[in-house]
C-alpha positions in Angstrom: 36.8 -127.8 -90.5 35.5 -124.2 -90.5 32.5 -123.2 -92.7 34.7 -121.5 -95.4 36.9 -124.6 -95.7 33.8 -126.7 -96.1 32.5 -124.2 -98.7 35.7 -124.4 -100.7 35.0 -128.1 -101.2 31.9 -127.1 -103.2 33.9 -125.4 -106.0 35.3 -126.9 -109.2 37.8 -124.5 -110.8 39.6 -124.3 -114.1 43.2 -123.1 -114.4 45.8 -122.4 -117.0 48.7 -124.7 -117.9 50.0 -128.2 -118.6 52.0 -128.2 -115.4 52.1 -126.2 -112.1 54.6 -124.8 -109.7 54.4 -123.4 -106.2 53.6 -119.9 -107.5 50.6 -121.1 -109.5 47.3 -119.9 -108.1 45.8 -123.4 -108.3 48.5 -124.7 -106.0 47.4 -122.3 -103.2 43.7 -122.9 -104.0 44.2 -126.6 -103.3 46.8 -126.6 -100.5 45.7 -123.5 -98.6 42.1 -122.8 -99.5 40.9 -126.5 -99.7 39.5 -126.4 -103.2 37.1 -129.3 -103.9 37.9 -130.0 -107.6 39.3 -128.9 -110.9 38.1 -129.1 -114.5 40.4 -129.7 -117.4 40.2 -128.1 -120.8 42.2 -128.5 -124.0 41.8 -124.8 -124.9 41.7 -121.5 -123.0 39.0 -119.5 -124.8 39.4 -116.3 -122.8 43.0 -115.9 -124.0 42.2 -117.3 -127.5 44.7 -120.1 -126.9 44.4 -123.5 -128.6 46.3 -125.1 -125.8 45.6 -125.3 -122.1 45.8 -128.3 -119.7 46.2 -131.3 -122.1 49.1 -132.5 -124.2 49.4 -136.2 -123.7 48.1 -138.9 -121.4 51.5 -139.1 -119.6 51.6 -135.3 -119.1 48.1 -135.4 -117.8 49.0 -138.2 -115.4 51.9 -136.1 -114.0 49.7 -133.0 -113.7 46.8 -134.8 -112.0 49.1 -136.6 -109.7 50.7 -133.3 -108.6 47.3 -131.8 -108.0 46.1 -134.7 -105.9 49.3 -134.7 -104.0 48.5 -131.1 -102.8 45.0 -132.0 -101.6 44.1 -132.9 -98.0 40.8 -134.2 -99.2 41.0 -136.0 -102.6 40.1 -133.8 -105.6 37.3 -134.3 -108.1 39.3 -134.0 -111.3 36.7 -133.4 -114.0 36.4 -133.2 -117.7 33.8 -133.0 -120.5 34.5 -136.1 -122.5 31.2 -136.8 -124.2 32.4 -138.0 -127.6 32.1 -136.4 -131.1 32.4 -132.7 -131.0 32.7 -132.4 -127.2 36.0 -134.2 -126.5 38.8 -132.6 -124.5 41.0 -135.7 -125.0 41.5 -135.8 -128.7 43.4 -138.2 -131.0 46.0 -135.4 -131.5 46.7 -135.8 -127.8 47.2 -139.5 -128.2 43.7 -140.6 -127.1 41.4 -142.9 -129.0 38.7 -141.4 -131.3 35.3 -141.4 -129.7 32.0 -141.4 -131.5 29.3 -138.8 -130.7 26.3 -139.8 -128.6 24.1 -139.2 -131.7 26.2 -141.8 -133.6 25.9 -144.3 -130.7 22.1 -143.7 -130.7 21.9 -144.4 -134.4 23.9 -147.6 -134.1 21.6 -148.5 -131.2 23.8 -151.3 -129.8 23.8 -151.0 -126.0 26.8 -153.3 -125.6 28.7 -151.1 -128.1 27.7 -148.0 -126.1 28.9 -149.7 -122.9 32.2 -150.7 -124.6 32.8 -147.1 -125.8 32.1 -145.8 -122.2 34.5 -148.4 -120.8 37.3 -147.5 -123.2 36.7 -143.8 -122.5 36.7 -144.2 -118.8 39.8 -146.4 -118.9 41.6 -143.5 -120.7 40.3 -141.1 -118.1 41.4 -143.3 -115.2 44.9 -143.7 -116.7 45.2 -139.9 -116.9 44.1 -139.4 -113.3 40.7 -138.0 -114.1 37.9 -139.3 -111.9 34.7 -137.4 -113.0 33.2 -137.1 -116.5 30.5 -134.6 -117.1 28.6 -137.1 -119.3 26.4 -138.6 -120.6 24.1 -135.9 -122.0 20.5 -137.1 -121.6 18.8 -134.1 -123.3 16.2 -135.2 -125.9 17.0 -134.2 -129.5 13.7 -132.3 -129.6 15.1 -129.6 -131.8 17.7 -130.9 -134.4 18.6 -127.2 -135.1 19.5 -126.6 -131.4 22.9 -124.8 -131.7 24.4 -126.5 -128.6 22.8 -130.0 -128.5 21.1 -131.3 -131.7 23.3 -129.6 -134.2 26.4 -130.8 -132.4 25.3 -134.5 -132.2 25.3 -134.4 -128.4 22.0 -136.3 -127.9 21.5 -140.1 -128.2 18.0 -139.7 -129.6 14.7 -137.8 -129.6 13.1 -140.8 -127.7 13.4 -140.7 -123.9 13.3 -144.5 -123.5 16.2 -144.9 -126.0 18.2 -142.1 -124.3 17.7 -143.8 -120.9 18.8 -147.2 -122.1 22.0 -145.8 -123.7 22.8 -143.5 -120.8 22.5 -146.5 -118.4 24.9 -148.5 -120.6 27.3 -145.6 -120.6 27.2 -145.3 -116.8 27.8 -149.0 -116.4 30.9 -148.8 -118.7 32.2 -145.8 -116.7 31.7 -147.5 -113.4 33.9 -150.4 -114.5 36.8 -148.0 -114.2 35.5 -146.2 -111.2 34.7 -143.0 -113.1 31.9 -140.8 -111.7 29.3 -140.0 -114.4 27.0 -136.9 -114.5 23.7 -136.6 -116.3 23.1 -133.2 -118.0 21.5 -130.7 -118.5 18.6 -130.8 -116.0 15.6 -130.3 -116.6 16.4 -130.6 -120.3 18.3 -128.5 -122.9 17.2 -130.4 -126.0 14.3 -128.2 -127.1 16.2 -124.9 -126.8 17.1 -122.6 -129.7 19.8 -120.6 -127.9 23.2 -121.6 -126.5 23.5 -121.1 -122.8 27.2 -120.4 -123.2 26.3 -117.2 -124.9 23.0 -115.9 -123.6 19.7 -116.4 -121.7 17.8 -119.6 -122.6 14.0 -119.6 -122.3 12.5 -123.1 -122.7 9.1 -122.2 -121.2 7.2 -122.9 -124.4 9.4 -125.6 -125.9 10.1 -127.9 -122.9 8.1 -131.0 -122.4 7.7 -133.1 -119.3 9.0 -136.1 -121.2 12.4 -134.5 -120.9 12.4 -135.6 -117.2 11.9 -139.3 -118.1 15.7 -140.2 -118.3 16.3 -138.5 -114.9 13.4 -140.3 -113.3 14.5 -143.7 -114.5 18.3 -143.2 -113.9 17.8 -141.8 -110.4 16.5 -145.3 -109.6 19.9 -146.6 -110.9 21.7 -144.5 -108.3 23.3 -142.1 -110.7 26.0 -140.2 -108.9 25.6 -136.7 -110.2 23.2 -134.4 -112.1 24.2 -131.1 -113.7 21.7 -128.2 -113.5 21.4 -126.3 -116.7 21.1 -122.5 -117.1 17.6 -123.0 -118.4 14.7 -120.7 -117.7 11.2 -122.3 -117.6 8.5 -120.0 -116.3 6.2 -123.0 -115.8 8.7 -124.4 -113.2 10.1 -121.2 -111.8 8.9 -117.7 -112.7 12.1 -116.0 -111.5 15.2 -118.1 -111.8 16.9 -120.5 -114.3 17.2 -124.1 -113.2 20.8 -123.8 -112.0 19.7 -121.1 -109.4 16.2 -122.3 -108.6 15.2 -123.8 -105.3 11.9 -124.9 -106.8 13.6 -126.8 -109.6 16.5 -128.3 -107.6 15.2 -128.7 -104.1 11.5 -129.3 -104.8 11.4 -131.0 -108.2 14.7 -132.8 -108.4 15.2 -133.6 -104.7 11.7 -134.0 -103.3 9.6 -135.0 -106.3 12.1 -137.1 -108.3 13.9 -138.4 -105.2 17.5 -137.6 -106.2 19.9 -137.9 -103.2 23.2 -137.6 -105.1 25.3 -134.6 -106.0 23.8 -131.6 -108.0 26.5 -129.6 -109.9 25.8 -126.3 -111.6 26.8 -125.8 -115.2 29.6 -123.2 -115.5 28.5 -120.0 -113.7 30.7 -118.0 -116.1 28.4 -118.8 -119.1 26.6 -115.9 -120.7 23.2 -117.2 -119.6 24.3 -116.4 -116.0 27.1 -113.8 -116.0 25.2 -111.5 -118.4 22.3 -111.2 -115.9 23.8 -111.7 -112.5 27.0 -110.5 -110.9 29.5 -113.3 -110.1 28.9 -112.9 -106.3 25.1 -113.0 -106.6 25.3 -116.0 -108.9 27.4 -118.0 -106.5 25.2 -117.1 -103.6 22.0 -118.0 -105.5 23.6 -121.3 -106.7 24.3 -122.4 -103.2 20.9 -121.2 -101.9 19.2 -122.8 -104.9 20.5 -126.3 -104.0 23.7 -127.0 -105.9 26.2 -129.1 -104.0 29.0 -128.3 -106.5 29.6 -125.1 -108.5 31.7 -125.0 -111.6 33.7 -121.9 -112.3 35.4 -122.9 -115.5 37.9 -120.0 -115.6 37.9 -120.5 -119.3 35.3 -118.2 -120.9 36.6 -115.5 -118.4 40.1 -116.1 -116.8 40.9 -114.8 -113.3 43.7 -116.1 -111.1 41.9 -114.7 -108.1 38.7 -116.5 -108.9 38.6 -118.8 -105.8 39.4 -116.0 -103.3 36.6 -113.9 -104.8 34.3 -116.9 -104.7 35.0 -117.5 -101.0 34.4 -113.8 -100.3 31.1 -114.2 -102.1 30.2 -117.1 -99.8 31.3 -115.2 -96.7 29.2 -112.2 -97.7 26.3 -114.4 -98.4 26.5 -116.0 -95.0 26.8 -112.5 -93.3 23.7 -111.3 -95.2 21.7 -114.5 -94.5 21.4 -115.2 -98.3 23.2 -118.5 -97.6 22.6 -120.5 -94.5 25.4 -122.5 -92.8 23.2 -125.6 -92.9 23.0 -125.3 -96.7 26.8 -125.5 -96.9 26.9 -128.4 -94.4 24.3 -130.3 -96.5 26.2 -129.8 -99.8 29.6 -130.6 -98.2 28.1 -133.8 -96.7 26.9 -135.0 -100.1 30.2 -134.1 -101.8 32.2 -135.8 -99.1 30.0 -138.9 -99.3 30.7 -139.1 -103.1 34.4 -138.7 -102.6 34.5 -141.4 -99.9 32.8 -143.8 -102.3 34.9 -143.2 -105.4 38.2 -141.6 -104.3 40.9 -143.0 -102.2 41.3 -141.1 -98.9 44.9 -140.1 -98.0 46.5 -140.3 -94.6 47.7 -136.8 -93.5 
């Protein structure tokens, strides 16, 4: 496999539609360009559409089956199904209602949290989804936080309580072979700005206690951690966490000992795209230490997104911004995860 085909395995891409045909860009992205994964949404914000990939469980099962059938290497089929306000699979689509993480934290019954995660992961498995970008392990340090606290996305303000519920969640998800992802490293809970919209500086609000859930859950072999678009000058004076070698390679890998897969938050969010060009952001994300890069294709929609991303990788390699061994390392971690959780196909 050449270096660009390996690099394509590092991308998770969004796309439009409840079904696909041979002329759809995602068909070529998977079959010809070796795309590593997709992310599903119930809306397409860039086109102000209230519909996108999700109608019913049966329709999703058909769609995901078609996507997997195109892939030489099994796809990561991903979704944000946290519960509460962040649910792509809603009751109107025929899926069971799901309480928010804040509600689970207030109930404070670990067996109930595990049961909810098991029920959720069962629905995901039925629909052909294998990766859930949950649970959130951000501390509810700022209840007015526009993207965490005010949306009920945090279990608690107490790191020990968050850790206990997150572990229960992960256990429930593993019962149905669903990959879980802790987010948003190194902690989004104290922020007062939404990273979807703009630059987020947590330098003066962030506390080292926000690392506690990661430290403990890494010891439980958590599969994946999402890097947030969070700037903390005390950790890196130049780059937000999602682009930072200091935060990802030194703190998360070396100091905390994480050997799993690091995935960037969506690089099309305002916190990144407003300050870096798409090409530079992709190059910095790989150099910084991400194994997977999300391009949601939802806040901004572009059918040529993967070819442009691959050109960015090629340009980065030619300039020496990205090293071939960085792609090899990331590819190796992603492939190891897929071997563990996804059925290999015979081609």
